[in-house]
C-alpha positions in Angstrom: 112.9 113.6 75.1 112.8 114.5 78.8 110.1 112.6 80.6 109.0 114.1 83.9 109.5 111.9 87.0 106.6 110.5 89.1 109.0 109.8 92.0 112.6 110.7 92.8 115.0 109.3 95.4 118.1 111.4 96.1 121.0 110.1 98.0 118.9 107.7 100.1 120.3 105.6 102.8 118.6 103.3 105.2 120.6 102.0 108.2 119.6 99.4 110.7 121.5 99.0 114.0 124.6 100.7 115.3 128.4 100.2 115.5 129.5 96.7 114.6 125.9 95.5 114.1 125.1 98.2 111.5 123.4 97.1 108.4 123.1 99.4 105.3 120.1 98.3 103.6 120.4 101.2 101.1 123.6 103.0 100.7 123.4 106.5 99.1 120.9 105.5 96.3 119.7 108.1 93.8 117.1 107.0 91.2 114.2 108.5 89.3 111.0 106.7 88.1 109.6 108.4 85.0 105.8 109.0 84.5 103.9 106.7 82.3 106.6 103.9 82.3 106.9 100.5 83.8 110.1 100.0 85.8 111.3 96.8 87.5 113.7 96.7 90.5 115.8 93.5 90.7 118.8 92.2 92.5 120.0 89.3 94.7 118.2 88.6 98.0 119.1 91.3 100.5 120.1 93.8 97.9 117.7 96.4 99.3 114.8 96.0 96.6 111.9 96.0 99.0 113.6 98.6 101.2 113.9 101.0 98.4 110.2 100.6 97.5 109.0 101.0 101.0 111.1 104.1 101.4 109.9 105.5 98.1 106.3 104.9 99.0 106.6 106.6 102.4 106.0 103.3 104.3 109.5 103.4 105.8 111.4 106.3 107.2 114.8 107.2 105.7 118.0 107.5 107.7 119.4 110.0 105.2 118.4 111.5 101.8 115.1 112.6 100.4 112.2 111.2 98.4 109.6 113.1 96.4 106.4 111.9 94.8 104.8 114.1 92.2 107.1 116.9 93.3 106.1 116.7 97.0 109.0 116.0 99.5 107.8 113.3 101.9 109.9 114.5 104.7 108.0 117.8 104.7 104.7 116.1 105.4 103.0 115.5 108.8 101.8 111.9 109.5 98.4 112.9 108.4 99.4 114.5 105.2 101.6 111.5 104.4 98.7 109.2 105.0 96.6 111.4 102.6 99.3 111.4 100.0 99.8 107.6 100.1 95.9 107.2 99.8 95.5 109.6 96.9 98.8 109.6 95.0 100.1 106.1 95.5 98.7 102.7 94.6 100.0 99.4 96.2 99.9 95.8 94.8 101.3 93.1 97.1 102.1 89.4 96.6 99.1 88.5 98.8 96.0 90.1 97.3 94.9 91.9 100.5 91.2 92.0 99.3 88.5 92.4 102.0 86.6 88.9 101.9 83.3 90.4 102.8 83.2 92.9 99.9 82.6 92.0 96.3 85.1 92.7 93.5 83.7 96.2 92.6 83.6 97.2 96.3 87.2 96.1 96.7 88.2 98.1 93.6 86.7 101.4 94.9 87.7 100.8 98.5 90.6 103.4 98.7 88.2 106.0 97.2 85.5 105.1 99.6 87.9 105.3 102.6 88.7 108.9 101.5 85.1 109.8 101.1 85.4 110.0 97.3 83.5 108.6 94.4 86.3 108.7 91.9 86.1 109.3 88.1 83.4 106.9 86.9 84.6 106.8 83.3 88.1 106.0 84.5 87.0 103.2 86.7 84.9 101.9 83.8 88.1 101.8 81.7 90.0 100.0 84.4 87.2 97.4 84.7 87.3 96.9 81.0 91.1 96.6 81.0 91.1 93.8 83.7 88.3 92.0 81.8 86.3 91.0 84.9 83.0 92.9 84.2 80.9 89.8 84.6 82.5 89.0 88.0 82.2 92.3 89.7 79.5 91.1 92.1 81.6 88.1 93.2 83.5 88.1 96.5 87.2 87.1 96.6 86.5 83.5 97.6 84.5 83.1 94.4 87.4 84.3 92.1 90.5 82.5 91.1 93.9 83.6 92.4 94.6 85.4 89.1 91.2 87.2 89.1 91.8 88.4 92.7 95.2 89.8 91.8 93.6 91.6 88.8 91.0 93.1 91.2 94.0 94.2 93.5 95.7 95.8 90.5 92.5 97.5 89.5 92.1 98.8 93.1 95.6 100.4 92.8 94.6 102.0 89.6 91.1 103.2 90.7 92.2 106.5 92.2 94.5 107.4 89.2 97.6 107.6 91.5 100.8 109.3 90.5 102.6 106.0 90.9 101.9 102.3 91.7 104.3 100.2 93.7 104.0 96.5 93.1 105.9 94.0 95.4 106.4 90.6 93.8 102.8 90.9 92.4 102.9 87.5 90.7 104.7 85.7 93.5 101.7 83.6 94.5 100.5 82.8 91.0 101.4 80.1 88.4 103.2 81.3 85.4 100.2 81.4 83.0 98.1 83.5 85.5 101.1 85.6 86.4 101.5 86.4 82.8 97.8 87.5 82.5 98.3 89.8 85.5 101.6 91.2 84.0 99.9 91.8 80.6 97.2 93.8 82.4 99.8 95.8 84.2 101.6 96.4 80.9 98.3 97.6 79.4 97.7 99.9 82.3 101.0 101.6 81.5 100.7 101.6 77.7 96.9 102.2 77.2 96.0 104.1 80.5 99.3 106.1 81.0 99.9 104.7 84.5 103.3 104.6 86.2 104.3 101.3 87.8 107.4 100.3 89.8 107.6 96.6 90.5 110.0 94.6 92.7 110.6 91.1 91.3 113.1 88.3 91.2 111.5 86.8 88.2 113.3 87.5 84.8 110.1 86.8 82.8 108.1 89.3 85.0 110.8 91.9 84.6 110.8 91.6 80.8 107.3 93.2 80.8 109.0 96.5 82.0 110.4 99.2 80.1 113.4 99.5 82.2 115.1 97.6 85.0 117.0 99.0 87.9 119.4 96.5 89.4 120.5 96.7 93.1 123.4 95.0 94.9 124.5 95.4 98.6 122.1 98.4 98.8 123.6 100.3 95.9 122.5 100.8 92.3 124.4 98.2 90.2 123.2 99.0 86.7 120.2 99.5 84.5 118.6 97.9 81.4 116.1 99.0 78.8 114.1 96.8 76.4 114.7 93.7 78.6 114.3 90.2 77.6 114.2 87.2 80.0 117.5 86.0 78.6 119.3 89.3 78.9 118.0 89.7 82.5 119.2 86.2 83.6 122.5 86.9 82.1 122.8 90.2 83.9 121.7 88.7 87.2 124.3 85.9 86.9 127.0 88.5 86.3 125.6 90.5 89.3 126.0 87.4 91.5 129.6 86.7 90.6 
């Protein structure tokens, strides 16, 4: 079965510096992220994981190659159109929750829509609120929520505008393992129950095991893939990558 792609990178390179000081953070990488699937990106430190995600999300300019989201080539867009695409088609989840302290949970969830002057789909937002299981905390400000609750609000904010794709950068990096698992379970439900597409950078084998597929990077190149991952298989693969 051929699943359409939410985002595609074709022969992407990202080079910093010149001559002897040149660093190839990404070296001719081609990868596709399928719609309605949860993909993890893993690899040793300095392998290009975050660089790939930033380039795919249009946060960082490519040296060579092309990236498209929802069939739109990012290189063809003006700065204004790229900003609009990121706001409407891309969701972001970061390690630090990045919530606005003066807004309550619900206001934080709908913030990207409000910034674009949109109301969003009320029924969809309702489903998202049910999925994160924080209906009784929606009028609380971030300081009144636990770290796990704040990250669930951040995930809901990324989901609110029904983006084509969500990029998550170490989303459980600041959470203990129990809370991290709650957030990952919610992200998994967002894919399975709500049909969302999520791409997550992580160094955590347990976090990666929530994904449908893992793409491994090493030295700025694709070093392999895995489907139906388990923490044990992932750790084994990473050990072999490091050798």
